[in-house]
Residue, then its C-alpha position, 0 to 999 in steps of 0.5 A: m262380184r260386188l264388194l262393199i267395204i264398211g269402215t277404215l280397216d285400220g288404213q287397209v281399205g286401199a290394199a283390200s280394194q286393190i286385191a278385190l279389184s284384181r280378182g274382178a270384183k266391183v268395190n264400193h266403200v263407206d265409212t259407217i254402218e249407217a252409210g252402209l245400210e243406206f247404200l244397200r237400201s238404195g238398191r245398189g246392192a252388194d254380194l259381200v260386205l267386208a266390215d271393220v270389226k270395230e264397227d257395230l256389227v250387231t246393228l249391221i247384221t240385225s238390220l240386214e236380217s230385219e229388212r230382209i237384205a240377204v248379203p253375207v258379212i265378213a269381219c276384218g281386224v288387225g292381227n289375229d285377235t281371237q277375241a275380236a274374231v269370236r265377237a264377230i262370229k257371235a254377231g253373225a259374221k260369216e268369217y273373220i279375216p286378219l289385217p293386213p289383208d292377204a291376197e290369197l285369203i281375200g281371193a278365196v273368200l270372193t271365190a267361195v261367195a261366188e260359188e256358194n250354193s251353185d255347185f250340184i253334187h250328183t251322180d244319178a242319171r236323172m240329175t245328170d240329164i237335168i243339169k244338162l238341160a239347165d246348162q243348155v237354157a242358162p245362157s238365155d234370158a228365158s223365164i224358168l220354172i223350177t219345181g219339185p218337192s221341198g228340200t230337193g235344191k230348187e234355190m240351188m238350181a236357180r243360183y246354178l242357172h245364174i252363175k251359168s248365165k250371161r248375167r253372172t256378174g250381175p246381182f242374184i236376188a232371192v225373195n221367199c214369197a211364202a215367208i213375207p206377209e202379203n201386205l209387205l210383199e208388194s213393197e218388198l218386190f217393187g219398193h215404195e215411195k216416202g209416205a206411201f203407207t204408215g211407216a214408209i219414212a223414206r223411199r225404198i228400192g224393191k227387189f226388182e230394181e235391186a236385181n236390175g242387170g241380174t236375176i231375181l228368184l221368186d221362191e215358192i211363187s205359188e203362195m203369192d196373192p192373186r192381186l200381186q200375180a196380176k202385177l207380176l204379169r205386167v212386169l213380165q210383159e212390160r219389163e217395168i214396175d211401179r213403186v207403191g205410192s208412185n204412178k211413174p213406171v220404172k224400167v227393169n232389166v231382170r231375168i225371172l226364175a221361180t220355184s214351187n213345190r206345188n203341182l202348178e198345173k192342178y193349182v191353175a185348174s183349181g183357180g189358185f194361180r193365174e194361167d197366163l202368169y203360169f205360161r209366162l213363167n213356164v218357158v222352161n220347166l226344170c223338175l227336180p225329183p225327190l231324193r228317193e228317186r235318185p238313189d245314186d246321189i244319196i251316198a255322194l251327197a252324204r259324203h260331201f256333207a260329212a266332209k263339209y261339216s267336219e271341216a266347219n266344226g274342226i272335226k277329223a274327217r270320217g268315212l261312212s261304214e257299210p252299215a251306215i251306208e245301208k241305213l242311208l239307202g234304206y230311208e225314204w228321205p221325206g225332207n229330201v236333200r235338206e234332211l240328208e244334210n241335217a242328218m249328216h251334220r248331226s252324225i259328224l257331231l255324234a260319231s266316234g271311232d274311225d268311221i261314221g256308224p249307223d248309231a250316229i245317223l239319227l233318222s225318223n223311224s216313220a220314214m224308213a223304207p218298208a220291206s213289204p207293202t206296209h205303212p211307213g214305220g213298219a206297221s201294215a197299212r191296215e194297222h196304221t188305218d186302225t190307229q186313225v179310226g175314230k180321230t177327227v181330221s184336225e186331230v190327225e193333222r195335229e199329230l202329224i205337225i207335232d211329230t214332224l216338228s219333233h223330228c226336226l228338233g223343233n226347227r220350224t223352218h225345216a218342219a214347214t218345208i217337210l210338211g209343204i206348208s208356209i212357215r206362217t201357217l205352221r206358226n199359226k197352227l202351233k199357237q192354236y195348239n199351245d192355246d189349246g193346252f197341247s205340248v209344242p216342241s221348243a224352237g230349234r237353234s236356227d229359229a232362236d231369233q223367231p217367236p217361240l210358236 
């Protein structure tokens, strides 16, 4: 665990540092937000930032997001200052800790960050077998390819592998290859030298160097441009990278994990992905099944998410009624675990009474499991076909995209995941529909800082 402290913490830096050190953390301290950003840009990295609430947290968190430096920020302030806590959380801080620091509270935060997104809730036999295989291969340095439909927990599996590996004390760096424009991904991965291109006003350490001594996750690697695939193959072979604008190789000691929701064997056969890179990455394949194929996990996960979001929202914990359980088990979960999590988050906000009833669980009727060989939604396959006859492929695609977006309450990220396309592709489609005069659902809350289309 690497902790970066920013600011004076009203003279409590020493106390906070000693507590963190006693819990096994490596601690660094800088005085200002700009110094903190420079520290993180340099590639030295941090797993958690502890920042003085009197510092400009908005600038810090906005800069981290715009530069795609993924690190949680915890705000600290003297006493239980409610207004300061509210300002910190609104700025994007994950938590607010009162000062002087409490050893148990600091320890709990460090533990939570270390374990976040690394534990699997599972009872289904298929997932039990996959976890056993993950436990077996985690201590090695072998590259692992994690496949499965969107929303099944591929990034969570990658974090699990890192926590169980010999590199657990090193950094875990995740890069979403589908979310970063192609012209920026090379610099994001390998870094760049000052003046390498317009706007490169200083040297930037890339994600591979930032992950040195730890693990790098290349999320949705199948979306990577073929030119970059060739450069990545060299990294796997030579264990060195070239910053953009430099001809001096830099050695890196990194374990590479990769995910994809595509059938990569077919994608390789079609020429979309390099065969030699595929074999380099696919030393071990962990294939996560869709939620509908692991029914024993549905209720266990639903109860877990209900408890999690009840606590997060300060709401009384409720159990699941039998009708609610039947409704959850009768649904196909096209968005998999991610969709189940969203459904349970909504349900604890809508529920009333002692239990979560079926009315509080809002699901897409188009994905209800049919009782007979009918099309999802209850219509027969023939009836559904009849509704599509006479429409162009683009019209059917537009209806599917807009219906999925409506189901996701306007959340572009979730809709793209369910549709199996990149967020960039989705935004381009929505812009086209808007320009053509079609009604496009407004952006969801988690997309609020993104363009409306």
